C-alpha positions as CSV (number, residue, x, y, z in Angstrom):
1,X,0.0,0.0,0.0
2,X,1.3,3.5,-0.9
3,X,2.3,5.7,2.0
4,X,-0.4,8.3,1.3
5,X,-3.1,5.7,1.0
6,X,-2.1,4.1,4.3
7,X,-2.0,7.4,6.1
8,X,-5.3,8.5,4.7
9,X,-6.9,5.2,5.7
10,X,-5.5,5.6,9.3
11,X,-6.7,9.2,9.5
12,X,-10.3,8.4,8.3
13,X,-10.5,5.5,10.8
14,X,-9.3,7.8,13.5
15,X,-11.8,10.5,12.6
16,X,-14.7,8.0,12.9
17,X,-13.3,6.7,16.2
18,X,-13.0,10.2,17.7
19,X,-16.8,10.6,17.8
20,X,-17.0,7.6,20.2
21,X,-14.5,8.9,22.8
22,X,-15.8,9.9,26.2
23,X,-14.1,10.8,29.4
24,X,-15.0,7.6,31.4
25,X,-14.0,5.2,28.7
26,X,-10.8,7.1,28.0
27,X,-9.8,7.0,31.6
28,X,-10.4,3.2,31.6
29,X,-8.4,2.8,28.4
30,X,-5.4,4.7,29.8
31,X,-5.5,2.7,33.0
32,X,-5.5,-0.5,30.9
33,X,-2.6,0.9,28.8
34,X,-0.5,1.2,32.0
35,X,-1.4,-2.4,32.9
36,X,-0.6,-3.8,29.5
37,X,2.7,-1.9,29.4
38,X,3.6,-3.8,32.6
39,X,2.5,-7.1,31.2
40,X,4.0,-6.7,27.8
41,X,7.2,-4.9,28.8
42,X,9.3,-7.8,27.4
43,X,7.9,-7.3,23.9
44,X,8.4,-3.5,24.0
45,X,11.9,-3.8,25.3
46,X,12.8,-6.5,22.7
47,X,11.5,-4.2,20.0
48,X,13.5,-1.3,21.4
49,X,16.7,-3.4,21.7
50,X,16.3,-4.2,18.0
51,X,15.9,-0.4,17.2
52,X,18.9,0.5,19.3
53,X,21.1,-2.2,17.7
54,X,20.1,-1.1,14.2
55,X,20.8,2.6,15.1
56,X,24.1,2.1,16.9
57,X,26.9,3.6,14.8
58,X,24.4,5.6,12.7
59,X,23.0,8.0,15.4
60,X,24.8,10.3,17.8
61,X,25.0,9.6,21.5
62,X,22.2,12.0,22.5
63,X,19.8,10.5,19.9
64,X,20.6,7.0,21.1
65,X,19.9,8.1,24.6
66,X,16.5,9.4,23.7
67,X,15.8,6.2,21.7
68,X,16.7,3.8,24.4
69,X,14.3,2.3,26.9
70,X,15.1,0.2,30.0
71,X,13.2,-1.1,32.9
72,X,13.5,2.2,34.8
73,X,12.3,4.3,31.9
74,X,9.5,1.9,31.3
75,X,8.4,2.2,34.9
76,X,8.4,6.0,34.5
77,X,6.2,5.6,31.5
78,X,3.8,3.4,33.4
79,X,3.6,5.9,36.2
80,X,2.9,8.8,33.8
81,X,0.1,6.9,32.0
82,X,-1.5,6.0,35.3
83,X,-1.3,9.6,36.4
84,X,-2.9,10.7,33.2
85,X,-5.7,8.2,33.6
86,X,-6.4,9.6,37.1
87,X,-6.4,13.3,36.1
88,X,-9.7,15.2,36.1
89,X,-11.3,15.3,32.7
90,X,-11.3,18.6,30.9
91,X,-14.1,20.9,32.0
92,X,-16.1,21.5,28.9
93,X,-18.0,24.6,30.2
94,X,-15.8,27.7,30.3
95,X,-18.6,30.1,31.3
96,X,-22.2,31.2,30.8
97,X,-23.7,34.7,30.6
98,X,-27.1,36.1,29.8
99,X,-27.3,39.1,27.4
100,X,-29.6,42.0,27.9
101,X,-31.9,40.6,25.2
102,X,-32.3,37.3,27.1
103,X,-30.0,35.2,25.0
104,X,-28.0,32.7,27.1
105,X,-24.4,32.4,25.8
106,X,-22.4,29.3,26.8
107,X,-18.7,29.3,26.1
108,X,-17.5,25.7,25.7
109,X,-14.5,23.6,24.9
110,X,-14.9,20.9,22.2
111,X,-12.5,18.4,20.8
112,X,-10.4,19.1,17.7
113,X,-11.2,15.7,16.2
114,X,-8.1,14.0,14.8
115,X,-4.6,15.4,15.6
116,X,-1.4,14.2,13.9
117,X,2.0,14.0,15.7
118,X,5.4,13.7,14.1
119,X,8.2,13.1,16.5
120,X,11.8,12.1,16.6
121,X,13.1,8.7,17.5
122,X,11.9,8.9,21.1
123,X,9.5,6.1,21.9
124,X,8.1,7.5,25.1
125,X,6.7,10.4,23.1
126,X,4.2,8.0,21.5
127,X,2.5,7.4,24.8
128,X,2.9,11.0,26.0
129,X,1.1,12.3,22.9
130,X,-1.5,9.6,22.5
131,X,-2.4,9.9,26.2
132,X,-2.9,13.6,26.0
133,X,-4.9,13.5,22.8
134,X,-7.2,10.8,24.1
135,X,-7.6,12.6,27.4
136,X,-8.8,15.6,25.5
137,X,-11.1,13.3,23.5
138,X,-9.1,13.7,20.3
139,X,-8.0,10.8,18.1
140,X,-4.3,10.5,17.1
141,X,-2.3,9.6,14.0
142,X,1.3,9.1,15.1
143,X,4.5,9.2,13.0
144,X,7.9,8.6,14.4
145,X,11.4,8.6,13.1
146,X,12.4,5.4,11.4
147,X,14.9,4.5,14.1
148,X,12.1,4.0,16.6
149,X,9.5,2.5,14.4
150,X,9.7,-1.0,15.8
151,X,9.3,0.2,19.4
152,X,6.4,2.6,18.6
153,X,4.7,-0.1,16.5
154,X,4.9,-2.4,19.6
155,X,3.5,0.3,21.8
156,X,0.6,1.0,19.5
157,X,-0.3,-2.6,18.5
158,X,0.5,-4.4,21.7
159,X,-0.4,-1.8,24.3
160,X,-2.5,1.2,23.2
161,X,-4.9,-0.4,20.7
162,X,-5.7,-3.5,22.9
163,X,-6.3,-1.1,25.9
164,X,-8.7,1.0,23.8
165,X,-10.6,-2.2,22.8
166,X,-10.7,-3.4,26.3
167,X,-12.3,-0.2,27.4
168,X,-15.0,-0.5,24.6
169,X,-13.4,2.1,22.4
170,X,-12.3,1.8,18.7
171,X,-8.7,0.8,18.5
172,X,-8.4,3.0,15.5
173,X,-8.5,6.1,17.8
174,X,-4.7,5.8,17.7
175,X,-3.4,5.5,14.2
176,X,0.1,5.0,13.1
177,X,2.2,5.8,10.0
178,X,3.8,2.4,9.4
179,X,6.5,3.6,7.0
180,X,10.0,4.8,7.9
181,X,10.0,6.9,4.7
182,X,10.3,10.6,5.3
183,X,7.4,11.0,2.9
184,X,5.1,9.9,5.7
185,X,5.8,13.2,7.6
186,X,5.1,15.2,4.5
187,X,1.8,13.4,3.8
188,X,0.7,13.9,7.5
189,X,0.9,17.7,7.2
190,X,-0.9,17.8,3.9
191,X,-4.5,16.6,4.8
192,X,-6.4,19.5,6.4
193,X,-9.8,17.9,6.1
194,X,-8.7,14.7,7.9
195,X,-5.9,16.0,10.2
196,X,-6.3,19.8,10.7
197,X,-3.6,20.0,13.4
198,X,-0.2,18.3,13.6
199,X,2.1,18.4,16.6
200,X,5.8,18.6,15.4
201,X,8.7,17.6,17.5
202,X,12.2,17.2,16.2
203,X,15.3,19.1,15.0
204,X,14.9,22.7,14.1
205,X,15.5,22.6,10.3
206,X,13.3,19.5,9.6
207,X,10.5,20.8,11.8
208,X,10.6,24.2,10.2
209,X,10.4,22.6,6.8
210,X,7.4,20.5,7.9
211,X,5.7,23.6,9.5
212,X,6.2,25.5,6.2
213,X,4.7,22.7,4.2
214,X,1.8,22.4,6.6
215,X,1.0,26.1,6.2
216,X,1.0,25.7,2.5
217,X,-1.5,23.0,2.8
218,X,-3.8,24.7,5.3
219,X,-2.7,22.5,8.3
220,X,-2.0,24.2,11.6
221,X,0.9,23.0,13.7
222,X,2.2,23.1,17.3
223,X,5.9,22.9,17.0
224,X,8.6,21.9,19.5
225,X,11.8,22.3,17.5
226,X,14.3,24.2,19.5
227,X,15.4,24.3,23.1
228,X,18.3,24.8,25.3
229,X,18.3,26.1,28.9
230,X,20.1,29.3,30.1
231,X,21.6,29.8,33.5
232,X,22.6,33.3,34.5
233,X,25.1,33.5,37.4
234,X,24.4,36.9,38.9
235,X,27.0,39.0,40.8
236,X,25.2,38.0,44.1
237,X,25.2,34.3,43.3
238,X,26.2,31.7,45.8
239,X,29.0,29.4,44.5
240,X,27.4,26.4,46.1
241,X,24.1,27.0,44.5
242,X,25.6,27.9,41.1
243,X,27.5,24.6,41.0
244,X,24.5,22.6,42.3
245,X,22.2,24.1,39.7
246,X,24.7,23.7,36.9
247,X,25.2,20.0,37.8
248,X,21.5,19.3,38.1
249,X,21.0,20.7,34.6
250,X,23.5,18.4,32.8
251,X,22.3,15.0,34.1
252,X,21.1,14.3,30.5
253,X,22.6,15.9,27.4
254,X,20.2,14.8,24.7
255,X,17.2,16.7,26.1
256,X,15.9,20.1,25.2
257,X,15.8,21.5,28.7
258,X,19.3,20.8,29.8
259,X,21.9,23.5,30.4
260,X,23.0,24.9,27.1
261,X,24.3,28.4,27.8
262,X,25.9,29.6,31.1
263,X,26.0,33.4,31.4
264,X,28.4,34.5,34.1
265,X,28.2,38.1,35.4
266,X,31.6,39.9,35.4
267,X,30.8,40.7,39.0
268,X,30.9,37.0,39.7
269,X,34.0,36.2,37.6
270,X,35.6,34.4,40.5
271,X,32.8,31.7,40.0
272,X,33.9,31.1,36.4
273,X,36.7,28.7,37.0
274,X,34.8,26.5,39.4
275,X,32.0,26.2,36.8
276,X,34.5,25.4,34.1
277,X,36.0,22.7,36.3
278,X,32.5,21.2,36.9
279,X,31.9,21.0,33.2
280,X,35.2,19.4,32.5
281,X,34.7,16.9,35.3
282,X,31.5,15.9,33.5
283,X,33.4,15.6,30.2
284,X,31.7,18.5,28.6
285,X,33.4,20.5,25.8
286,X,33.2,24.2,26.7
287,X,32.7,26.7,23.9
288,X,33.3,30.4,24.5
289,X,34.8,31.8,27.7
290,X,37.5,29.4,29.1
291,X,37.1,27.0,26.2
292,X,37.2,26.6,22.5
293,X,36.3,29.6,20.3
294,X,32.5,29.7,19.8
295,X,32.0,29.0,16.1
296,X,28.2,29.1,16.3
297,X,25.6,31.6,17.5
298,X,25.6,32.0,21.3
299,X,22.2,30.3,21.6
300,X,23.2,27.3,19.4
301,X,21.5,24.2,20.9
302,X,24.1,21.6,21.5
303,X,21.5,18.8,22.3
304,X,20.5,18.9,18.6
305,X,24.0,19.0,17.2
306,X,24.8,15.3,16.5
307,X,28.6,16.0,16.3
308,X,28.9,18.0,19.5
309,X,26.1,16.9,21.9
310,X,28.4,16.9,24.9
311,X,29.0,20.7,24.8
312,X,28.0,23.8,26.7
313,X,28.5,27.5,25.9
314,X,29.9,29.9,28.5
315,X,30.0,33.6,28.2
316,X,30.7,36.6,30.5
317,X,28.1,39.4,30.6
318,X,28.2,42.9,31.9
319,X,25.1,42.6,34.0
320,X,21.5,41.5,34.3
321,X,20.2,43.5,31.3
322,X,22.7,42.0,29.0
323,X,21.9,38.5,30.3
324,X,18.2,39.2,29.6
325,X,18.9,40.5,26.2
326,X,20.8,37.4,25.2
327,X,18.2,35.1,26.8
328,X,15.3,36.9,25.0
329,X,16.9,37.6,21.7
330,X,19.5,35.0,21.0
331,X,18.1,31.7,22.4
332,X,15.0,29.7,21.6
333,X,13.0,31.1,24.5
334,X,12.5,27.7,26.1
335,X,13.8,28.4,29.6
336,X,16.2,30.6,31.5
337,X,17.2,30.7,35.2
338,X,19.0,32.9,37.5
339,X,21.1,32.1,40.6
340,X,21.4,35.0,43.0
341,X,20.9,35.8,46.7
342,X,19.5,39.2,45.6
343,X,15.7,38.8,45.5
344,X,15.2,42.1,43.7
345,X,17.6,41.0,40.9
346,X,15.7,37.7,40.7
347,X,12.4,39.5,40.3
348,X,13.8,41.8,37.6
349,X,15.2,38.8,35.7
350,X,11.9,36.9,35.9
351,X,9.8,39.9,35.0
352,X,12.1,40.7,32.0
353,X,12.4,37.2,30.6
354,X,9.9,36.5,27.8
355,X,10.4,32.8,27.3
356,X,8.1,30.0,28.3
357,X,9.6,29.2,31.8
358,X,11.7,31.4,34.1
359,X,13.6,29.9,37.1
360,X,15.2,31.2,40.3
361,X,17.4,28.7,42.1
362,X,15.9,25.8,40.2
363,X,17.3,23.9,37.1
364,X,15.7,24.4,33.7
365,X,15.4,20.6,33.5
366,X,12.0,21.2,35.2
367,X,10.7,22.7,32.0
368,X,8.5,19.6,31.5
369,X,4.8,19.1,31.3
370,X,4.6,16.2,33.8
371,X,6.8,18.0,36.3
372,X,5.0,21.4,36.1
373,X,1.4,20.3,35.5
374,X,1.1,16.7,36.4
375,X,0.4,15.7,32.8
376,X,2.9,14.5,30.2
377,X,3.4,17.0,27.4
378,X,2.9,16.7,23.7
379,X,5.7,19.1,23.4
380,X,6.8,22.6,24.4
381,X,5.6,25.4,22.3
382,X,7.8,28.5,22.3
383,X,5.8,30.6,19.9
384,X,5.4,34.3,20.7
385,X,1.7,34.4,19.7
386,X,-1.6,33.7,21.6
387,X,-2.4,30.0,22.0
388,X,-0.9,27.1,23.9
389,X,2.6,28.1,25.1
390,X,5.1,26.2,27.2
391,X,4.4,22.5,27.9
392,X,1.3,21.6,25.9
393,X,-1.0,19.0,27.6
394,X,-4.6,17.8,27.3
395,X,-5.8,21.0,28.9
396,X,-4.7,22.9,25.7
397,X,-6.0,20.6,23.0
398,X,-9.5,21.9,22.3
399,X,-11.5,24.4,20.3
400,X,-13.7,27.2,21.6
401,X,-17.3,27.0,20.7
402,X,-20.3,29.3,21.6
403,X,-23.7,27.9,22.2
404,X,-26.5,30.4,22.2
405,X,-30.0,29.7,23.6
406,X,-32.9,32.1,23.1
407,X,-36.7,32.0,23.4
408,X,-37.5,32.8,19.8
409,X,-38.2,36.5,20.3
410,X,-34.7,37.9,20.0
411,X,-33.9,40.0,16.9
412,X,-30.9,42.2,15.9
């Protein structure tokens, strides 16, 4: 079957299935998903081991880390799905008011219908996205990078779809692009009548290309393409806290919210060398101050640079205003934090930062839907326009609708 034909078939089936979703059955299906993931973990881990083996030598260390599942990560997935199942369903009624003419206006949330998701070779995203879409009563059509296709196929066919069926829901509510061909992504963003919204997660250039193609086809997108956390070490910073925050921010290098750029105030220059020693002790390549010359823009995201994942940029700044300017204008706008014992400086930094998450004495690694909202995210949207921004969860995946009730006498 041709790629387009297969995706259209999955999307039509998902659209039909969406009409049958309801809060109670979805909660039961997600609880069953967690149970089946426990029961069928061996199948999922076997599929993942085959994916990792095939990708070793072809993918960089950070991508392999994101691709890999083990018992601990599977347990985390189970816990997140269970937590999603237990969350309160979305309140459909936003508000009601009565106009002077007697019309009663109800503002409500309604499902989108069918939502696509194109994501990198990161299997846990399949459950994160599918869970959030189902929780918001939307059907899903998933497409992953070819390196994770075995694992995601196992998650869909051996876990998600059987769980839906067990809960009395159509298994087709979660569709899957079953081709590793890149054409699958292009098709997914070209079907506005079947899939009006597509969630995009991946590298900046490829995601930007898909977003542009989607716009040409009349498909809306929620993109998570760029990241990189910023830590500003203020002149009133504690060395102990600066080192603790930096270390807590580099526990994983292949994730978007890890420390990417350290800005050290010239008034705290004595903290520079201890920071550099910390980075070197963790085998990080330093670019900029105290390291190799920076041959990329200051906000360049190392986590998405296959050749230099284990890198961090360090720069000296002349004060809080310059740190804010860099964080706002030269990084993705994902997250920035400040370490300082000066509460007034912390407030000025947090008030001035325009990104999705600002931190004071906390690592940017907490820029995560599950950590901040209790619901796994479909991605983190850094757009500077109205709409879902920051970690996007089931609470954001709806359309606004007005319902108006009169008594037959109202006229304009």
